[in-house]
N, C-alpha and C positions, 0 to 999 in steps of 0.2 A: 420278528421274522415270520414271513408267510409259511404256512404249512402246505406241502404238496402231498395229496393222498392219491393212491392208486386204486383202481376198481377192486383189486384183490385185497385191499385193506392195509397194505404197507403205507407208511407215511414218514416224512422227514421234513426238517426245516430247510428253507431255501434262503440264501442271502437276498436281502431286499434288492430288487431290480435285476437279478440274475436271469440269464436266458434259460427258459424252461428246458431246452435241449441239453444244456450243460448240466443243469441240476439233475436231470434224469440220468445222464451218462455218468456223472460223478458219484451217483448212488448205485452204480452197476445195474441200471435198468436197461434191458435190451431194447434199444431203439436205433433206427437207422438215421443217418444224416449224410447221405451220399454226396451232396454238393458242397458240404462244408459250411452250411448255414446261410446260404445266399438266397433262399426262397426260389430256387430254380428247379428242384427235383420232386418235391412233395413227399419224400420218403420219411420225413420226421412227423408224419401225421399223428394227431391225437384227437380223441373225442372228449368233450367235457361232460361230466356228470353234474358238477357244481362249480360255481365260481368262474365261469367263462368271462374273460375281460371284455369290456364294452368297446375297446378300441382295437384297431389292427393296423398294420403297416400297409401302405399302398402296394408294396411288393407282394405281400401275402394275398391281398385282395385280387390283384391282377393274376397271380399264378393259380389261385383257387378258381377264379372265374374261367380262366383259360382251360382248365381241366374238368370243368363241370362239377367241382367239389364245394363251391361256396355255399355255406350254410349247413354243411354236413360234417366237416372236419376243420381243424385248425392246424397250422404249421408251428410246431414247438420251437423252431429256430427263430420265429418272429414274435414270440411271446415273452414278456418280462414277468417275473414272479413279483407281483406287487400286493397280492392278497391271497388268502387261502383258496385252494382249488382242488378238485378231484378230477383226475384225468385217466384215460386209458390209451397207452401207446398202441398204435395200430399196425405198424410195420416194424419187424424185428429181423435180426440176423437169422434166427431160427425159422421164422415163418417164410422168409424169402430164400433160404438155403444159401446164404452168403457167409463169408468168413471175415469181412471187414466192414464196419458200420459206415466208414467214410472219414475224411479228414476232420479233426477236431475243430469245431467252429470257434471263432474268436470270442472273447468275452463281450464285446460290443456288438450290437445288431448290425448286420450287413445285409443289403446295402444300407447306406445312411437312411434312417427311417423318416418317412413322411406319414404322419398319423391321420387316420380317418375313423369314423364310427363304423362298427361292424354292422352289416345288414341284419 
């Protein structure tokens, strides 16, 4: 099972192929996912310290490009836990002054993934 580490030192095992957003949420990590995991809002942003996947979905590429974020952050709703990684969630309930992170994303990637290499 892949190990997900946080910048603050916490770590936990992730089910192989699970969505990173769900792994973080299921371990009570404060991270937003306002659009429900459809790569539309960019609130589930993470930065990678180690283990950034070499592939990304076309939906993630398009949204990050549109927002001028490509190359600086990734969308945890579009990342599958397939190897060890160290991440830092960037938007949280606390930092944004919200009381609802968003609808729980489905277990499977949405929209249907079309894979490409990350830039």
